ChimeraX commands (.cxc) that place a marker at each C-alpha (Angstrom):
marker #1 position 5.83,-68.11,-1.40 radius 0.5
marker #1 position 3.83,-69.56,-3.91 radius 0.5
marker #1 position 5.06,-70.33,-7.32 radius 0.5
marker #1 position 3.76,-67.64,-9.96 radius 0.5
marker #1 position 1.58,-69.21,-12.71 radius 0.5
marker #1 position -0.57,-68.05,-15.30 radius 0.5
marker #1 position -4.05,-68.27,-14.17 radius 0.5
marker #1 position -7.02,-69.40,-16.41 radius 0.5
marker #1 position -8.58,-65.87,-15.70 radius 0.5
marker #1 position -5.07,-64.16,-17.23 radius 0.5
marker #1 position -5.56,-66.51,-20.26 radius 0.5
marker #1 position -9.18,-65.47,-20.61 radius 0.5
marker #1 position -8.10,-61.67,-20.48 radius 0.5
marker #1 position -5.14,-62.18,-23.15 radius 0.5
marker #1 position -7.80,-64.11,-25.45 radius 0.5
marker #1 position -10.06,-61.35,-25.34 radius 0.5
marker #1 position -7.28,-58.69,-25.93 radius 0.5
marker #1 position -5.98,-60.81,-28.86 radius 0.5
marker #1 position -9.68,-60.92,-30.47 radius 0.5
marker #1 position -9.69,-57.02,-30.00 radius 0.5
marker #1 position -6.67,-56.70,-32.36 radius 0.5
marker #1 position -3.62,-56.86,-29.78 radius 0.5
marker #1 position -1.23,-59.11,-31.32 radius 0.5
marker #1 position 2.12,-57.55,-29.84 radius 0.5
marker #1 position 3.79,-59.42,-27.01 radius 0.5
marker #1 position 5.95,-57.43,-24.77 radius 0.5
marker #1 position 8.77,-58.46,-22.34 radius 0.5
marker #1 position 9.13,-56.98,-18.93 radius 0.5
marker #1 position 11.93,-59.34,-18.02 radius 0.5
marker #1 position 14.33,-61.41,-20.32 radius 0.5
marker #1 position 13.82,-65.16,-20.22 radius 0.5
marker #1 position 17.56,-65.60,-21.23 radius 0.5
marker #1 position 18.82,-63.39,-18.23 radius 0.5
marker #1 position 16.71,-65.42,-15.85 radius 0.5
marker #1 position 18.11,-68.64,-17.16 radius 0.5
marker #1 position 21.58,-67.44,-16.57 radius 0.5
marker #1 position 20.93,-66.09,-13.35 radius 0.5
marker #1 position 19.33,-69.31,-12.40 radius 0.5
marker #1 position 22.47,-71.08,-12.54 radius 0.5
marker #1 position 22.95,-69.95,-9.10 radius 0.5
marker #1 position 20.30,-71.37,-6.66 radius 0.5
marker #1 position 18.10,-68.36,-5.98 radius 0.5
marker #1 position 19.54,-66.03,-8.58 radius 0.5
marker #1 position 16.42,-66.28,-10.83 radius 0.5
marker #1 position 14.24,-65.23,-7.93 radius 0.5
marker #1 position 16.60,-62.31,-7.29 radius 0.5
marker #1 position 16.42,-61.42,-10.94 radius 0.5
marker #1 position 12.38,-61.28,-10.75 radius 0.5
marker #1 position 12.38,-59.31,-7.54 radius 0.5
marker #1 position 11.29,-62.44,-5.35 radius 0.5
marker #1 position 13.97,-61.80,-2.66 radius 0.5
marker #1 position 12.52,-64.17,-0.02 radius 0.5
marker #1 position 12.29,-67.22,-2.42 radius 0.5
marker #1 position 15.84,-66.30,-3.69 radius 0.5
marker #1 position 17.19,-66.56,-0.15 radius 0.5
marker #1 position 15.40,-69.62,0.71 radius 0.5
marker #1 position 16.78,-71.26,-2.53 radius 0.5
marker #1 position 20.01,-70.21,-2.10 radius 0.5
marker #1 position 20.48,-71.53,1.57 radius 0.5
marker #1 position 18.80,-74.88,0.21 radius 0.5
marker #1 position 21.34,-75.11,-2.36 radius 0.5
marker #1 position 23.43,-78.09,-0.96 radius 0.5
marker #1 position 20.30,-80.21,-2.13 radius 0.5
marker #1 position 19.54,-80.84,-5.93 radius 0.5
marker #1 position 15.74,-80.91,-5.70 radius 0.5
marker #1 position 15.60,-77.23,-4.45 radius 0.5
marker #1 position 18.11,-76.37,-7.06 radius 0.5
marker #1 position 16.07,-77.76,-9.91 radius 0.5
marker #1 position 12.87,-76.35,-8.33 radius 0.5
marker #1 position 14.45,-72.98,-8.26 radius 0.5
marker #1 position 15.22,-73.05,-11.92 radius 0.5
marker #1 position 11.74,-74.02,-12.80 radius 0.5
marker #1 position 10.14,-71.50,-10.60 radius 0.5
marker #1 position 12.34,-68.62,-11.90 radius 0.5
marker #1 position 11.18,-69.60,-15.53 radius 0.5
marker #1 position 7.70,-69.69,-14.17 radius 0.5
marker #1 position 7.81,-66.24,-12.63 radius 0.5
marker #1 position 9.27,-64.59,-15.80 radius 0.5
marker #1 position 6.47,-66.10,-17.63 radius 0.5
marker #1 position 3.89,-64.95,-15.33 radius 0.5
marker #1 position 5.17,-61.25,-15.22 radius 0.5
marker #1 position 5.96,-61.12,-18.90 radius 0.5
marker #1 position 2.42,-62.23,-19.62 radius 0.5
marker #1 position 0.92,-59.68,-16.91 radius 0.5
marker #1 position 2.94,-57.12,-18.64 radius 0.5
marker #1 position 1.66,-57.94,-22.11 radius 0.5
marker #1 position -2.05,-57.89,-20.95 radius 0.5
marker #1 position -1.44,-53.98,-19.45 radius 0.5
marker #1 position 0.16,-53.16,-22.70 radius 0.5
marker #1 position -2.42,-54.47,-24.65 radius 0.5
marker #1 position -5.08,-52.95,-22.64 radius 0.5
marker #1 position -3.58,-49.74,-22.45 radius 0.5
marker #1 position -2.95,-49.82,-26.33 radius 0.5
marker #1 position -6.55,-50.75,-26.85 radius 0.5
marker #1 position -7.81,-47.99,-24.65 radius 0.5
marker #1 position -9.07,-50.22,-22.06 radius 0.5
marker #1 position -7.07,-48.95,-19.53 radius 0.5
marker #1 position -5.80,-45.51,-19.02 radius 0.5
marker #1 position -1.87,-45.60,-19.32 radius 0.5
marker #1 position -0.02,-45.03,-15.96 radius 0.5
marker #1 position 1.89,-42.00,-16.92 radius 0.5
marker #1 position -1.73,-40.46,-17.55 radius 0.5
marker #1 position -2.71,-41.45,-14.11 radius 0.5
marker #1 position 0.48,-40.33,-12.38 radius 0.5
marker #1 position 0.23,-36.93,-14.11 radius 0.5
marker #1 position -3.40,-36.32,-13.06 radius 0.5
marker #1 position -2.81,-37.24,-9.68 radius 0.5
marker #1 position 0.37,-34.80,-9.37 radius 0.5
marker #1 position -2.26,-32.15,-10.82 radius 0.5
marker #1 position -4.59,-32.73,-7.96 radius 0.5
marker #1 position -2.02,-32.22,-4.99 radius 0.5
marker link #1:1,2 radius 0.2
marker link #1:2,3 radius 0.2
marker link #1:3,4 radius 0.2
marker link #1:4,5 radius 0.2
marker link #1:5,6 radius 0.2
marker link #1:6,7 radius 0.2
marker link #1:7,8 radius 0.2
marker link #1:8,9 radius 0.2
marker link #1:9,10 radius 0.2
marker link #1:10,11 radius 0.2
marker link #1:11,12 radius 0.2
marker link #1:12,13 radius 0.2
marker link #1:13,14 radius 0.2
marker link #1:14,15 radius 0.2
marker link #1:15,16 radius 0.2
marker link #1:16,17 radius 0.2
marker link #1:17,18 radius 0.2
marker link #1:18,19 radius 0.2
marker link #1:19,20 radius 0.2
marker link #1:20,21 radius 0.2
marker link #1:21,22 radius 0.2
marker link #1:22,23 radius 0.2
marker link #1:23,24 radius 0.2
marker link #1:24,25 radius 0.2
marker link #1:25,26 radius 0.2
marker link #1:26,27 radius 0.2
marker link #1:27,28 radius 0.2
marker link #1:28,29 radius 0.2
marker link #1:29,30 radius 0.2
marker link #1:30,31 radius 0.2
marker link #1:31,32 radius 0.2
marker link #1:32,33 radius 0.2
marker link #1:33,34 radius 0.2
marker link #1:34,35 radius 0.2
marker link #1:35,36 radius 0.2
marker link #1:36,37 radius 0.2
marker link #1:37,38 radius 0.2
marker link #1:38,39 radius 0.2
marker link #1:39,40 radius 0.2
marker link #1:40,41 radius 0.2
marker link #1:41,42 radius 0.2
marker link #1:42,43 radius 0.2
marker link #1:43,44 radius 0.2
marker link #1:44,45 radius 0.2
marker link #1:45,46 radius 0.2
marker link #1:46,47 radius 0.2
marker link #1:47,48 radius 0.2
marker link #1:48,49 radius 0.2
marker link #1:49,50 radius 0.2
marker link #1:50,51 radius 0.2
marker link #1:51,52 radius 0.2
marker link #1:52,53 radius 0.2
marker link #1:53,54 radius 0.2
marker link #1:54,55 radius 0.2
marker link #1:55,56 radius 0.2
marker link #1:56,57 radius 0.2
marker link #1:57,58 radius 0.2
marker link #1:58,59 radius 0.2
marker link #1:59,60 radius 0.2
marker link #1:60,61 radius 0.2
marker link #1:61,62 radius 0.2
marker link #1:62,63 radius 0.2
marker link #1:63,64 radius 0.2
marker link #1:64,65 radius 0.2
marker link #1:65,66 radius 0.2
marker link #1:66,67 radius 0.2
marker link #1:67,68 radius 0.2
marker link #1:68,69 radius 0.2
marker link #1:69,70 radius 0.2
marker link #1:70,71 radius 0.2
marker link #1:71,72 radius 0.2
marker link #1:72,73 radius 0.2
marker link #1:73,74 radius 0.2
marker link #1:74,75 radius 0.2
marker link #1:75,76 radius 0.2
marker link #1:76,77 radius 0.2
marker link #1:77,78 radius 0.2
marker link #1:78,79 radius 0.2
marker link #1:79,80 radius 0.2
marker link #1:80,81 radius 0.2
marker link #1:81,82 radius 0.2
marker link #1:82,83 radius 0.2
marker link #1:83,84 radius 0.2
marker link #1:84,85 radius 0.2
marker link #1:85,86 radius 0.2
marker link #1:86,87 radius 0.2
marker link #1:87,88 radius 0.2
marker link #1:88,89 radius 0.2
marker link #1:89,90 radius 0.2
marker link #1:90,91 radius 0.2
marker link #1:91,92 radius 0.2
marker link #1:92,93 radius 0.2
marker link #1:93,94 radius 0.2
marker link #1:94,95 radius 0.2
marker link #1:95,96 radius 0.2
marker link #1:96,97 radius 0.2
marker link #1:97,98 radius 0.2
marker link #1:98,99 radius 0.2
marker link #1:99,100 radius 0.2
marker link #1:100,101 radius 0.2
marker link #1:101,102 radius 0.2
marker link #1:102,103 radius 0.2
marker link #1:103,104 radius 0.2
marker link #1:104,105 radius 0.2
marker link #1:105,106 radius 0.2
marker link #1:106,107 radius 0.2
marker link #1:107,108 radius 0.2
marker link #1:108,109 radius 0.2
marker link #1:109,110 radius 0.2
marker link #1:110,111 radius 0.2
view
């Protein structure tokens, strides 16, 4: 259950996409909502879909350190997923990646 972090490889991908002309940032998850959920230990993790981590933080809530870690971890996860979503969006927009609905319709046509 490692913390989600934006990796140097992801930063390189984003730099490449920015140089190609993509300047639009997309949000998959709302950072403000994640912050509100984070007031409850593990709430931010549940918001981003990391249920096992959410349960762990919730069970360790009587201790202050896990509570603070839970808050920061939730914000890192939101940033990570939003960054990944923006990379995917920009790659599709620039034609470097097929749009997911096109892939789904092609696989449906085959069956």
